C-alpha positions in Angstrom: 0.1 -0.1 -0.1 1.1 3.6 -0.8 0.6 6.9 1.4 -0.6 9.8 -0.5 -0.8 13.2 1.4 -1.9 16.4 -0.1 -1.6 20.2 0.9 -5.0 22.0 0.5 -4.5 25.5 -0.1 -2.6 26.6 -3.3 -2.2 22.8 -4.0 -5.6 21.2 -4.5 -7.2 24.6 -4.4 -6.4 27.2 -6.6 -6.5 29.9 -3.7 -6.2 29.7 0.1 -9.4 28.6 2.0 -8.0 30.3 5.3 -7.4 33.6 3.8 -11.0 33.3 1.8 -12.7 32.3 5.1 -11.9 35.5 6.6 -12.5 37.6 3.6 -16.0 35.9 3.2 -16.8 36.9 6.7 -15.8 40.4 6.2 -18.2 40.5 3.2 -20.8 39.0 5.2 -20.1 41.9 7.9 -19.6 39.4 10.6 -16.1 40.8 10.7 -15.4 44.5 10.3 -13.5 45.3 7.2 -11.6 48.4 8.3 -10.1 46.5 11.7 -9.8 43.0 10.1 -8.8 43.0 6.3 -5.7 44.4 6.9 -4.7 41.8 9.7 -5.8 39.1 7.2 -3.8 40.3 4.3 -0.5 40.8 6.8 -1.1 37.1 8.1 -1.2 35.9 4.6 1.9 37.7 3.5 3.6 36.4 6.7 2.9 33.1 5.8 4.2 33.2 2.4 7.2 34.7 3.6 7.9 32.1 6.1 7.5 34.4 8.9 4.0 33.5 10.5 3.5 33.5 14.1 1.0 30.5 14.0 -0.6 30.8 17.2 -0.9 34.7 16.6 -2.6 33.9 13.7 -4.9 31.3 15.2 -6.1 33.8 17.7 -7.2 35.7 14.8 -8.6 33.0 12.7 -10.5 30.9 15.4 -11.9 33.8 17.3 -15.1 34.1 15.1 -15.9 30.5 15.7 -16.2 31.2 19.2 -18.6 34.3 18.8 -21.3 32.7 17.0 -23.6 29.5 17.4 -22.8 26.4 15.5 -25.9 26.2 13.4 -24.8 29.9 12.0 -21.3 29.0 11.3 -22.3 25.7 9.5 -24.9 27.8 7.4 -22.3 30.5 6.6 -19.8 27.7 5.6 -22.2 26.1 3.4 -22.5 29.6 1.4 -18.5 29.8 1.5 -18.0 26.5 -0.1 -20.6 27.3 -2.8 -19.5 30.8 -3.6 -15.7 30.8 -2.9 -14.5 27.1 -2.8 -15.9 25.3 -5.7 -14.6 27.7 -8.2 -10.8 27.0 -6.8 -11.0 23.2 -7.4 -9.7 22.4 -10.9 -10.4 19.2 -12.8 -6.8 18.5 -12.9 -6.6 18.3 -9.2 -10.1 16.3 -8.9 -8.2 14.0 -11.5 -5.0 13.5 -9.6 -7.0 12.9 -6.1 -9.2 10.2 -8.4 -6.0 8.5 -9.8 -4.5 7.9 -6.2 -7.8 6.5 -4.7 -8.6 4.1 -7.6 -4.9 2.9 -7.3 -5.7 1.7 -3.5 -3.5 4.4 -1.8 -4.5 5.6 1.6 -5.1 9.2 0.7 -5.2 12.4 3.3 -5.3 15.9 3.2 -2.9 17.5 5.6 -3.3 21.4 6.3 -2.6 24.1 8.7 -6.0 25.5 8.0 -8.4 24.6 10.7 -10.7 21.4 10.5 -14.0 23.5 10.5 -12.9 25.4 7.5 -11.6 22.4 5.8 -13.6 19.2 6.8 -16.4 19.9 4.4 -14.0 20.6 1.6 -11.6 17.9 1.8 -14.6 15.3 2.6 -17.7 16.8 0.6 -16.0 18.4 -2.4 -13.0 16.4 -2.8 -13.9 13.0 -1.6 -10.8 12.6 0.3 -11.6 10.3 3.2 -8.8 11.5 5.8 -8.2 15.0 7.0 -4.9 16.0 9.3 -5.7 19.7 10.1 -5.3 22.0 13.0 -8.0 21.2 15.4 -10.2 24.1 17.0 -10.9 23.3 20.6 -14.3 22.8 21.9 -15.8 23.0 25.3 -19.7 21.9 25.8 -19.8 21.7 22.0 -19.1 25.3 21.3 -15.6 26.2 19.8 -13.3 28.3 22.3 -11.2 30.2 20.0 -8.0 28.4 20.8 -6.6 25.1 19.0 -6.1 22.0 20.5 -2.8 20.6 20.5 0.0 20.9 17.8 -1.0 23.1 14.8 -0.6 21.2 11.4 1.9 23.7 10.5 5.7 23.0 9.4 7.0 20.4 11.6 3.8 20.1 13.4 2.4 18.3 10.2 4.9 15.5 10.7 3.8 15.1 14.5 -0.1 15.4 13.4 0.6 12.7 10.5 2.5 10.2 12.9 -0.3 10.5 15.4 -3.0 9.9 12.7 -1.3 6.9 11.2 -0.8 5.3 15.0 -4.5 5.8 15.4 -4.7 3.6 12.1 -2.4 1.1 13.5 0.3 2.2 10.9 3.4 3.9 10.7 5.7 5.4 8.0 7.3 1.8 7.3 3.8 0.4 6.6 3.9 1.8 3.0 5.8 1.0 -0.1 5.9 4.5 -1.3 4.8 7.9 0.3 3.6 11.1 -1.7 3.4 14.5 -0.4 2.1 17.4 -2.7 2.5 21.0 -1.7 2.9 24.3 -3.1 4.7 26.0 -0.1 8.0 26.2 1.4 6.5 25.8 4.9 6.0 22.4 3.9 9.7 21.5 3.5 9.9 19.4 6.6 7.0 16.9 5.6 8.2 16.9 2.0 11.7 15.9 3.0 10.1 13.0 4.9 8.2 11.2 2.3 9.8 9.1 -0.7 8.1 11.2 -3.4 7.8 14.8 -2.8 5.7 16.8 -5.5 5.9 20.6 -5.7 2.7 21.7 -7.0 2.4 25.5 -8.5 5.3 25.9 -6.0 6.1 29.5 -4.6 9.8 30.7 -5.5 11.7 29.3 -2.5 10.1 25.7 -3.1 10.4 25.7 -6.7 14.2 26.6 -6.2 14.4 23.9 -3.6 12.5 21.2 -5.8 14.8 21.9 -9.0 18.0 21.6 -6.8 16.8 18.5 -5.2 15.2 16.9 -8.5 11.6 16.8 -7.3 9.0 17.0 -9.8 7.3 20.2 -10.1 3.7 19.9 -11.7 0.9 22.4 -12.2 -2.7 21.7 -11.2 -4.3 25.3 -12.4 
């Protein structure tokens, strides 16, 4: 059996669901545009530059989940998927996912974006059965605005994947080959862990690294 891992934002999606979720809430008037839009853009630029403080960002990104009832959040999210996410899913991305699923691989998305935002996208829109993501903490069925455990960011992705595999009774040695597809240099720790790293529409830093290392570089756009 093979293991196939995908990053989500700017890899399987032609855009960033984390950034777009905040922008969606701004457009709905849930977040104040004047106060929040500049923060959202700043965090996104820090992510691309490799300088993001993930815990500072999660304080910003998870706070709205703690302020609204789950039913309202779910309703907003359904609209978000329909209007913002479906246009980001390309035919090439769907085909690649289907090829690996049909080939019998264990397939998962591994993403720093929290599971509330990404779960319906990964399971409902892409048909991928497993999600390894940053987990929003809950108390009494309500979100607290804080993450639970290690965020799935940079080296944290390896820890989260290790724990997920262990929960299935598996480990890295269970697989003949392991893939990870990503666009971002932030994912170099996990890309260096697998047997078959693939750079997908990569940022400049990852492209340079991939070319020097002889990794495949592909486009799903």
